[in-house]
C-alpha positions as CSV (number, residue, x, y, z in Angstrom):
1,M,-23.7,69.6,-86.3
2,K,-20.2,69.0,-86.7
3,N,-18.5,65.5,-87.0
4,F,-18.0,64.9,-83.3
5,R,-16.0,61.8,-82.5
6,V,-15.7,61.7,-78.9
7,A,-17.8,63.3,-75.6
8,F,-16.3,63.9,-72.3
9,F,-18.6,63.6,-69.3
10,D,-17.9,64.7,-65.9
11,I,-19.2,62.3,-62.9
12,D,-20.6,64.1,-59.9
13,G,-23.4,66.4,-60.9
14,T,-23.2,65.7,-64.6
15,L,-24.0,61.9,-65.0
16,V,-24.6,61.5,-61.2
17,D,-27.5,63.2,-59.5
18,N,-25.9,64.6,-56.4
19,Q,-29.1,65.3,-54.9
20,L,-29.9,61.5,-54.3
21,P,-28.4,60.0,-51.2
22,H,-24.7,59.6,-51.6
23,T,-24.9,56.3,-49.8
24,L,-26.7,54.8,-53.2
25,P,-23.9,53.2,-55.8
26,F,-22.8,55.6,-58.7
27,G,-25.0,53.5,-60.9
28,E,-28.2,54.0,-59.1
29,R,-27.8,58.0,-59.2
30,I,-27.5,58.2,-62.8
31,P,-30.8,58.7,-64.7
32,S,-31.8,55.6,-67.1
33,S,-31.9,58.6,-69.9
34,A,-28.4,59.3,-69.4
35,K,-27.1,55.8,-69.7
36,L,-29.3,55.3,-72.8
37,A,-27.9,58.4,-74.5
38,L,-23.9,57.1,-73.9
39,R,-25.2,53.8,-75.7
40,K,-26.8,55.6,-78.4
41,L,-23.6,57.8,-78.7
42,K,-21.5,54.7,-79.0
43,E,-23.9,53.5,-81.7
44,N,-23.3,56.6,-83.5
45,Q,-19.5,56.1,-83.6
46,I,-19.1,58.9,-80.9
47,E,-16.7,57.8,-78.0
48,P,-18.2,58.5,-74.5
49,V,-15.5,59.1,-72.2
50,I,-15.6,59.5,-68.4
51,A,-13.6,62.7,-67.1
52,S,-13.9,62.8,-63.2
53,G,-11.8,64.2,-60.5
54,R,-12.3,60.7,-58.8
55,N,-9.5,58.2,-59.0
56,H,-9.6,55.1,-61.8
57,Q,-10.3,52.4,-59.3
58,T,-13.5,54.2,-58.2
59,L,-14.7,54.4,-61.8
60,T,-14.0,51.0,-63.3
61,A,-17.4,49.5,-62.1
62,L,-19.4,52.3,-63.2
63,A,-17.5,52.4,-66.8
64,E,-18.3,48.9,-67.4
65,E,-22.1,49.4,-66.2
66,L,-22.2,52.3,-69.1
67,G,-20.4,50.6,-71.6
68,V,-17.7,53.1,-71.5
69,D,-14.1,51.9,-72.4
70,S,-12.1,55.2,-71.6
71,I,-11.4,57.0,-68.3
72,I,-9.9,60.5,-67.4
73,S,-9.5,60.3,-63.7
74,S,-7.8,62.1,-61.0
75,N,-8.5,65.2,-62.7
76,G,-6.5,64.5,-65.7
77,N,-3.4,63.2,-64.0
78,C,-4.6,59.5,-65.1
79,V,-5.7,58.5,-68.3
80,H,-7.2,55.4,-69.8
81,Y,-8.0,54.9,-73.5
82,Q,-10.1,51.7,-74.4
83,G,-8.8,50.0,-71.4
84,K,-5.1,50.8,-71.4
85,I,-3.1,53.4,-69.6
86,I,-1.6,56.1,-71.5
87,H,-0.8,58.6,-69.4
88,Q,0.1,59.1,-65.3
89,N,0.9,62.4,-64.0
90,S,2.5,61.7,-60.4
91,I,3.7,64.2,-57.8
92,P,7.4,64.2,-57.3
93,N,8.2,62.1,-53.9
94,D,10.4,65.3,-52.7
95,L,7.6,67.6,-53.4
96,L,4.9,65.3,-52.0
97,K,6.6,65.3,-48.6
98,K,7.0,69.1,-48.5
99,L,3.2,69.5,-49.5
100,I,2.3,66.8,-46.6
101,A,4.5,68.8,-44.2
102,H,2.9,72.0,-45.2
103,L,-0.8,70.7,-44.7
104,E,0.4,69.2,-41.4
105,Q,1.6,72.7,-40.3
106,E,-1.7,74.4,-41.2
107,E,-3.7,71.6,-39.9
108,I,-5.6,70.6,-42.7
109,A,-6.4,67.1,-42.9
110,Y,-5.9,65.2,-46.2
111,L,-6.3,61.7,-48.0
112,I,-3.4,60.4,-50.3
113,E,-4.7,59.3,-53.8
114,T,-3.2,57.0,-56.3
115,A,-5.0,55.2,-59.3
116,D,-6.1,52.1,-57.3
117,L,-6.1,53.3,-53.5
118,I,-6.9,56.1,-51.1
119,Y,-4.6,56.2,-48.3
120,S,-5.2,58.0,-44.9
121,Y,-2.8,58.2,-41.6
122,E,-4.7,57.3,-38.4
123,G,-6.4,60.2,-37.1
124,E,-6.4,62.3,-40.3
125,L,-9.5,63.0,-42.5
126,Q,-11.6,60.2,-42.6
127,N,-14.4,59.4,-45.0
128,E,-16.1,56.0,-44.5
129,N,-18.8,56.5,-47.4
130,H,-15.7,57.2,-50.1
131,P,-16.4,54.6,-52.7
132,S,-12.5,53.8,-53.1
133,K,-10.5,51.1,-51.8
134,K,-8.9,52.6,-48.7
135,A,-5.6,51.8,-47.0
136,L,-4.4,52.8,-43.5
137,L,-0.8,54.2,-43.2
138,R,1.5,54.4,-40.0
139,Q,3.7,57.6,-39.7
140,S,6.6,55.2,-40.1
141,D,5.2,53.9,-43.3
142,P,7.0,55.0,-46.4
143,L,4.7,57.4,-48.8
144,P,2.9,55.3,-51.7
145,E,4.4,55.5,-55.2
146,N,2.6,57.6,-57.9
147,V,0.3,59.5,-55.9
148,L,-1.7,61.5,-58.1
149,Q,-3.4,64.0,-55.8
150,L,-4.5,64.6,-52.3
151,I,-7.9,64.8,-51.1
152,V,-8.6,67.6,-48.6
153,G,-11.7,69.4,-47.0
154,W,-12.8,72.8,-48.5
155,N,-15.3,75.7,-47.7
156,E,-15.2,79.3,-48.6
157,R,-12.6,80.4,-45.9
158,T,-10.2,77.8,-46.8
159,D,-6.8,78.9,-47.6
160,F,-4.1,76.5,-48.7
161,K,-1.4,78.8,-48.8
162,L,0.4,77.2,-52.0
163,G,1.7,80.4,-53.4
164,I,1.4,81.6,-57.2
165,D,4.7,80.1,-57.9
166,S,4.0,76.3,-56.5
167,P,3.9,73.7,-58.9
168,L,0.9,72.7,-57.1
169,I,-3.0,73.7,-57.5
170,A,-5.9,73.4,-55.1
171,E,-8.9,72.5,-57.2
172,K,-12.6,72.8,-55.7
173,V,-14.5,69.5,-56.9
174,A,-17.4,69.3,-54.6
175,P,-19.2,71.7,-52.3
176,V,-16.9,70.4,-49.5
177,A,-13.8,68.9,-51.1
178,A,-10.9,69.8,-52.9
179,N,-7.9,68.2,-54.6
180,I,-4.1,69.4,-54.8
181,H,-2.4,68.3,-57.7
182,L,0.6,69.3,-60.1
183,K,-0.9,72.4,-62.2
184,T,0.4,70.1,-65.3
185,G,-2.5,67.7,-64.5
186,T,-5.9,68.9,-65.9
187,K,-8.9,67.4,-67.4
188,A,-7.7,69.3,-70.5
189,E,-4.5,67.2,-70.9
190,G,-6.4,63.9,-70.6
191,I,-8.6,65.5,-73.4
192,H,-5.3,66.3,-75.4
193,K,-4.2,62.7,-74.8
194,I,-7.3,61.2,-75.9
195,C,-7.7,63.2,-79.1
196,A,-4.4,62.6,-79.9
197,E,-4.8,58.8,-79.6
198,M,-7.9,59.0,-81.9
199,A,-6.0,61.3,-84.1
200,I,-8.9,63.8,-84.0
201,T,-9.1,67.6,-83.2
202,A,-10.4,69.3,-80.4
203,D,-13.2,70.6,-82.7
204,Q,-14.5,67.1,-83.0
205,A,-15.0,66.8,-79.1
206,L,-17.8,67.7,-76.7
207,A,-17.4,68.2,-73.0
208,F,-20.4,67.8,-70.4
209,G,-19.6,69.3,-67.0
210,D,-20.9,71.2,-64.0
211,E,-18.3,72.3,-61.7
212,E,-15.2,74.7,-61.4
213,N,-13.0,71.9,-62.3
214,D,-14.4,71.3,-65.5
215,F,-13.3,74.8,-66.9
216,T,-10.0,73.5,-68.3
217,M,-12.1,70.8,-70.0
218,F,-14.4,73.3,-71.5
219,E,-11.4,75.1,-73.0
220,A,-10.2,72.0,-74.5
221,V,-13.0,70.9,-76.6
222,G,-14.8,72.5,-79.5
223,F,-18.3,72.5,-78.0
224,P,-18.8,72.5,-74.1
225,V,-22.1,71.7,-72.4
226,A,-23.0,72.8,-69.0
227,M,-25.8,71.0,-66.9
228,G,-28.7,73.1,-65.8
229,N,-27.4,72.5,-62.1
230,A,-24.0,73.9,-62.9
231,A,-22.1,76.8,-61.6
232,P,-23.2,79.8,-62.8
233,T,-19.5,80.9,-63.9
234,L,-19.3,77.5,-65.8
235,K,-22.5,78.3,-67.7
236,E,-21.1,81.5,-69.0
237,K,-18.3,79.3,-70.6
238,A,-20.7,76.8,-72.2
239,A,-22.0,76.8,-75.9
240,H,-25.1,75.0,-74.7
241,V,-26.7,74.9,-71.3
242,T,-29.1,72.0,-71.0
243,A,-31.7,70.6,-68.3
244,P,-30.2,69.6,-64.6
245,V,-29.1,66.1,-64.5
246,S,-32.3,65.1,-62.4
247,D,-34.2,66.4,-65.4
248,D,-32.7,64.2,-68.1
249,G,-30.1,66.8,-68.9
250,I,-27.9,64.7,-70.6
251,W,-30.4,63.0,-72.9
252,K,-31.9,66.4,-73.6
253,A,-28.8,67.9,-74.6
254,C,-27.7,65.0,-76.9
255,V,-31.0,65.0,-78.8
256,E,-31.1,68.7,-79.1
257,L,-27.8,68.7,-80.7
258,G,-28.6,65.9,-83.1
259,L,-26.1,63.6,-81.6
260,I,-28.7,60.9,-80.9
261,A,-32.2,60.5,-82.1
262,E,-35.3,60.3,-80.0
């Protein structure tokens, strides 16, 4: 195998088994074999990095539990390397106001996401089980600063009507949810930032994923790995398809690829 130096891991459906009750904490939905695999990667001088659509605050406790020091959050719009923020891609305030007005006109409920909080207006999209810290906004309140993306509901009939010329993109991140953020904010951009910080090439990086928002991540690394439970279109882009997350997919891939020893 190549001299891999870093491995990027999506959370939902990749490290975390989404078939288990979502009321359980992240850590309890990650197979023990995956936790061990990440520790062994680190021992072998391969930096494990969380790469998720979720916001940074949601992931800090999990990263600490896994012994992970670097996090790509909010679909690449926020990047921390070894505990230090190295990149943040916020939606300009004027554009954010236009987006919110558009969503309200289309009667699409939304949550507002920063690195540290999830905001909602009274009567808007509510998700009591969302693990992020939440704050309730009044209509008279100013918009939060450094908004990275909006969280919106999704189904196969949803049309956000953003237009091909919009600087924004709506990206499905879960079976019933999508994120709207700047097109320049991708997991690939987060990968580029971390690789540059480590002074390595993309060929020295792997990525593990399962959903459509992992496409750009797969294109940014030398060796993409799809979980057995991944979307069929993502599997087509993978250099290796492993077992589902629930069947020790992370551990099996790391062993099969020679990244760790059994």
